[in-house]
C-alpha positions in Angstrom: 13.7 -22.2 -58.1 12.8 -19.2 -60.3 10.0 -16.8 -59.4 7.9 -18.3 -62.2 8.3 -21.8 -60.8 7.3 -20.5 -57.4 4.2 -19.0 -59.1 3.4 -22.3 -60.7 3.6 -24.0 -57.3 1.2 -21.4 -55.9 -1.3 -21.8 -58.8 -1.1 -25.6 -58.4 -1.9 -25.3 -54.6 -4.9 -23.0 -55.4 -6.2 -25.5 -58.0 -5.8 -28.4 -55.6 -8.2 -26.7 -53.1 -10.8 -26.0 -55.9 -10.3 -22.3 -55.5 -8.8 -21.5 -58.9 -10.4 -18.5 -60.8 -10.1 -17.6 -64.4 -11.1 -14.5 -66.3 -12.9 -15.9 -69.4 -14.4 -14.1 -72.4 -18.1 -13.5 -71.9 -20.2 -14.7 -74.7 -23.8 -13.3 -74.4 -26.5 -15.9 -74.8 -30.1 -15.0 -75.3 -31.4 -18.1 -73.6 -29.2 -17.7 -70.5 -30.9 -16.5 -67.3 -28.2 -14.4 -65.5 -28.2 -14.3 -61.8 -24.6 -12.9 -61.4 -25.0 -9.2 -61.8 -25.3 -6.5 -59.1 -27.2 -4.3 -61.6 -30.2 -4.4 -59.2 -32.4 -1.9 -60.9 -31.4 -2.9 -64.4 -30.1 0.6 -65.2 -26.9 -0.3 -66.9 -28.9 -1.0 -70.0 -31.7 1.4 -69.5 -32.1 3.4 -72.8 -31.9 6.8 -71.1 -28.7 5.9 -69.3 -27.1 4.4 -72.4 -28.1 7.4 -74.5 -26.5 9.8 -71.9 -23.3 7.8 -72.1 -23.3 7.9 -75.9 -23.6 11.7 -75.9 -20.1 12.1 -74.6 -17.7 14.2 -76.6 -14.6 12.7 -75.2 -13.5 9.4 -73.7 -11.0 9.9 -70.8 -11.1 12.6 -68.2 -7.6 13.7 -69.0 -6.0 13.4 -65.6 -6.6 13.7 -61.9 -9.4 15.9 -60.7 -6.9 18.3 -59.1 -5.1 18.8 -62.4 -6.6 18.3 -65.9 -9.4 16.0 -64.9 -11.9 18.6 -63.7 -15.3 18.4 -65.4 -18.6 19.9 -64.7 -20.3 16.5 -64.6 -18.2 15.5 -61.7 -19.3 18.4 -59.5 -22.9 18.1 -60.5 -23.0 14.4 -59.7 -21.4 15.0 -56.3 -24.0 17.6 -55.4 -26.8 15.1 -56.4 -25.2 12.2 -54.5 -24.9 14.3 -51.4 -28.5 15.4 -51.6 -29.7 11.8 -52.2 -27.8 10.4 -49.3 -28.7 13.2 -47.0 -25.1 14.4 -46.4 -23.4 17.8 -46.7 -21.0 16.9 -49.5 -19.8 13.9 -51.6 -16.5 13.1 -53.4 -16.3 10.8 -56.4 -13.5 8.2 -56.8 -12.9 6.0 -59.9 -14.0 2.9 -58.1 -15.8 1.9 -54.8 -12.7 0.0 -53.8 -10.5 3.1 -54.1 -13.2 5.2 -52.3 -13.0 2.7 -49.4 -9.2 2.7 -49.3 -9.1 6.5 -49.4 -11.7 7.1 -46.8 -10.3 4.6 -44.3 -6.8 6.0 -44.6 -8.0 9.5 -43.9 -10.5 8.6 -41.2 -7.8 6.4 -39.6 -5.6 9.4 -39.2 -8.1 11.0 -36.8 -8.8 8.0 -34.6 -6.8 5.7 -32.4 -8.3 2.4 -33.3 -10.7 0.6 -35.7 -13.6 -1.8 -35.0 -14.7 -3.8 -38.1 -17.5 -6.3 -38.7 -16.2 -9.8 -39.3 -18.0 -10.2 -42.6 -16.9 -6.8 -44.1 -16.0 -6.6 -47.7 -12.3 -7.0 -48.8 -12.1 -3.3 -49.7 -12.8 -2.4 -46.0 -10.5 -5.0 -44.7 -7.6 -3.9 -46.9 -8.1 -0.3 -46.0 -8.1 -1.1 -42.3 -5.0 -3.2 -42.5 -3.2 -0.5 -44.4 -3.7 2.0 -41.5 -1.6 -0.1 -39.1 -3.9 0.9 -36.3 -5.0 -1.5 -33.6 -8.2 -3.2 -34.7 -10.9 -5.2 -33.2 -12.8 -7.7 -35.5 -16.2 -8.0 -33.9 -18.7 -10.8 -34.3 -21.1 -10.2 -37.2 -23.6 -7.4 -36.4 -22.5 -7.3 -32.8 -20.3 -4.2 -32.4 -18.5 -3.6 -29.0 -19.5 -0.7 -26.9 -17.4 2.4 -27.3 -14.5 2.9 -24.9 -12.4 5.9 -24.1 -10.3 5.8 -27.3 -11.6 7.5 -30.5 -12.6 4.6 -32.8 -13.6 4.2 -36.4 -16.4 1.7 -36.7 -16.7 0.2 -40.2 -19.6 -1.9 -41.4 -21.6 -2.7 -44.5 -25.3 -2.1 -44.3 -26.4 -4.8 -46.8 -23.7 -7.5 -46.7 -22.5 -8.6 -50.1 -22.2 -12.3 -49.5 -24.8 -13.1 -47.0 -27.5 -10.7 -48.1 -28.4 -9.7 -44.6 -28.7 -6.1 -43.2 -27.9 -4.3 -40.0 -29.7 -1.5 -38.2 -27.5 1.5 -38.7 -29.3 3.4 -36.0 -28.5 0.7 -33.5 -24.8 0.8 -34.5 -24.8 4.5 -34.2 -26.1 4.2 -30.6 -23.0 2.2 -29.7 -20.7 5.1 -30.6 -19.0 7.5 -28.3 -18.9 11.3 -29.0 -15.4 11.0 -30.5 -16.0 8.0 -32.6 -16.7 7.8 -36.4 -19.1 5.4 -38.2 -18.2 4.4 -41.8 -21.2 2.7 -43.4 -20.7 0.9 -46.7 -24.0 1.3 -48.5 -22.7 -0.1 -51.8 -25.4 -2.8 -52.1 -28.2 -0.9 -50.2 -28.2 2.3 -52.3 -31.0 2.1 -54.9 -32.6 -0.9 -53.2 -33.5 0.2 -49.6 -34.7 3.5 -48.1 -36.9 6.3 -49.4 -36.2 6.9 -53.1 -33.5 4.2 -52.7 -31.4 6.4 -50.6 -30.1 3.5 -48.5 -30.4 2.1 -45.0 -28.5 5.0 -43.4 -30.7 7.6 -44.8 -32.2 9.9 -42.0 -29.2 9.4 -39.6 -28.6 13.1 -39.2 -25.3 12.8 -37.3 -21.9 14.2 -38.3 -20.2 11.0 -37.0 -21.8 9.1 -39.9 -19.9 8.8 -43.2 -21.3 7.0 -46.2 -19.3 4.9 -48.6 -21.2 4.3 -51.9 -20.8 3.0 -55.4 -22.1 4.0 -58.9 -21.5 0.5 -60.2 -24.4 -1.5 -58.7 -27.9 -0.2 -58.6 -26.9 2.9 -60.6 -25.5 0.6 -63.3 -22.4 2.9 -64.0 -18.9 2.8 -62.6 -17.1 4.5 -59.7 -17.5 5.1 -56.0 -18.1 8.0 -53.6 -17.8 9.1 -50.0 -20.5 11.4 -48.5 -20.3 13.1 -45.2 -19.5 16.4 -43.5 -18.1 19.1 -45.7 -14.8 19.4 -43.7 -14.2 15.6 -44.1 -14.7 15.9 -47.9 -12.3 18.8 -48.0 -9.7 16.7 -46.2 -10.2 13.7 -48.5 -9.6 15.9 -51.5 -6.3 16.9 -49.9 -5.1 13.7 -48.4 -6.8 10.7 -49.9 -4.1 9.3 -52.1 -6.6 7.2 -54.1 -8.3 10.5 -55.1 -5.3 12.9 -55.4 -3.1 10.6 -57.5 -5.8 8.7 -59.5 -7.1 9.6 -62.9 -10.7 11.1 -62.6 -13.8 9.2 -63.6 -14.6 9.8 -67.3 -17.2 12.6 -67.5 -19.3 10.5 -69.8 -19.8 7.9 -67.0 -20.5 10.7 -64.5 -23.3 11.9 -66.8 -24.7 8.4 -67.3 -24.7 8.0 -63.5 -26.6 11.3 -63.0 -29.3 10.1 -65.4 -29.4 6.7 -63.5 -29.7 8.5 -60.2 -32.7 10.4 -61.4 -34.3 7.1 -62.6 -33.3 5.3 -59.4 -35.0 7.9 -57.2 -38.3 7.3 -59.0 -37.9 3.5 -59.3 -40.3 2.4 -56.6 -42.0 0.0 -59.0 -38.7 -1.6 -59.8 -37.8 -1.9 -56.1 -41.2 -3.4 -55.4 -40.7 -6.0 -58.1 -37.2 -6.8 -56.9 -38.5 -7.4 -53.3 -41.3 -9.6 -54.6 -38.7 -11.8 -56.5 -36.5 -12.0 -53.5 -39.4 -13.1 -51.2 -40.5 -15.7 -53.8 -37.0 -17.1 -54.2 -36.4 -17.5 -50.5 -39.8 -19.0 -49.8 -39.2 -21.5 -52.6 -35.7 -22.5 -51.4 -37.0 -22.9 -47.9 -39.8 -25.2 -49.2 -37.1 -27.4 -50.6 -35.1 -27.3 -47.3 -32.2 -25.6 -49.2 -30.0 -23.6 -46.9 -29.9 -19.9 -47.6 -29.4 -16.7 -45.6 -30.1 -12.9 -45.6 -33.0 -10.6 -45.2 -36.3 -11.7 -46.7 -36.4 -8.8 -49.2 -32.7 -8.6 -50.0 -31.7 -9.0 -53.7 -28.7 -11.0 -52.6 -29.7 -14.7 -52.0 -26.9 -17.1 -51.1 -27.6 -20.8 -51.7 -25.1 -22.4 -49.3 -23.8 -25.8 -50.4 -20.7 -26.3 -48.3 -17.4 -27.3 -50.0 -15.7 -25.7 -52.9 -15.9 -28.7 -55.2 -19.6 -29.1 -54.7 -20.3 -25.5 -55.3 -18.5 -25.6 -58.6 -20.3 -28.8 -59.6 -23.8 -27.3 -58.8 -22.9 -24.1 -60.7 -21.7 -26.1 -63.7 -24.9 -28.2 -63.6 -27.1 -25.1 -63.6 -25.2 -23.6 -66.5 -26.1 -26.7 -68.6 -29.7 -25.7 -67.8 -29.1 -22.2 -69.1 -28.9 -20.7 -65.6 -25.8 -18.7 -64.6 -25.4 -18.6 -60.8 -21.7 -18.5 -60.1 -20.0 -20.3 -57.3 -18.4 -18.2 -54.5 -15.6 -19.9 -52.6 -13.1 -19.1 -49.9 -11.4 -16.8 -49.2 -14.3 -14.6 -50.3 -16.5 -16.5 -47.8 -15.6 -18.7 -44.8 -14.5 -22.2 -45.2 -17.2 -24.8 -45.7 -19.7 -22.1 -46.7 -19.2 -22.1 -50.4 -22.3 -21.0 -52.2 -24.1 -19.9 -55.3 -24.5 -16.1 -54.9 -27.8 -15.4 -56.6 -28.1 -11.7 -57.4 -31.5 -10.5 -58.4 -32.4 -7.6 -60.8 -35.7 -5.8 -61.5 -35.7 -7.0 -65.1 -35.9 -10.6 -64.1 -39.3 -12.3 -64.3 -41.2 -14.6 -62.0 -40.7 -17.3 -64.6 -36.9 -16.9 -64.2 -37.2 -17.4 -60.4 -39.4 -20.4 -60.9 -36.9 -21.9 -63.4 -34.1 -21.5 -60.8 -36.3 -23.1 -58.1 -37.1 -26.0 -60.5 -33.5 -26.7 -61.3 -31.5 -26.0 -58.1 -32.9 -29.0 -56.1 -32.1 -31.3 -58.9 -28.5 -30.0 -59.4 -27.8 -30.1 -55.7 -29.1 -33.6 -55.4 -26.9 -34.9 -58.2 -23.7 -33.0 -57.4 
């Protein structure tokens, strides 16, 4: 059997379990209500952010930051991200995924073991596995108490699939003096905290390291790590996903800087986003539809069970001009396939009501 025949068998097995995924061309439709995007503050299309991006005089950065990819906009953005998150310094990576891999590899070199929340994002899981360190996967939001071995604790603060939050201060209290806490604030930044600075803002402790993204509430692209200055210096020397990767285009860094200014002042957008989330969850509960997450979280999972049913409900909604994609294993545990509804501040109350009107019908007939 050739390798392509083995690939065909693998693809057939995936399809048989209703877990096949395809990358299809996106055709924008003006009548479509889109609940798929993590653009929580609707900044990716904000005129000021778009204008900043279009002012660029070059496309690519030209190379890695340590070689030809050095640009003023990178350094300025890093200073502003550090100030926003309340950390000494920050370092930009070309994606949040690469930031996670780089940070965990370096932090893993200064601890003996890793403790990870069971529902952590794949980027954290992949980074942890790559270290080869002994690891403990603890029940969701129930970290073990520190023991004698220096340990890296890793957790999201706003979980990307369940939409629930943890108390970072409580997690910090579980740490020993030689431990490190890596908090993935990808979905919380821009949404929670003063000026949208996240759930970990105000934890003035050198054991806390922040993992963030530019591609969600800031509407741009890229990731970053923020923490003590000495850690950032070590990342710039040893994080392979930084050292050997082409730097973020300076045009995107500039757009992200403008988005950050807007995000810090976006209390009205955050208030509207919270109101939409509360309305949606209350409406789902009134229809006895299973959901999860914090009341004001912009991530609202509608849990339907099996993969085939989730696909059927999503397809039925799409016929009603509502795009709420199905999320299936291995992204989520078996029998918890769901529609992952992601809210944005540019959605209207009428959009939420349309979803609440159609979801019960589509679930009932699927």
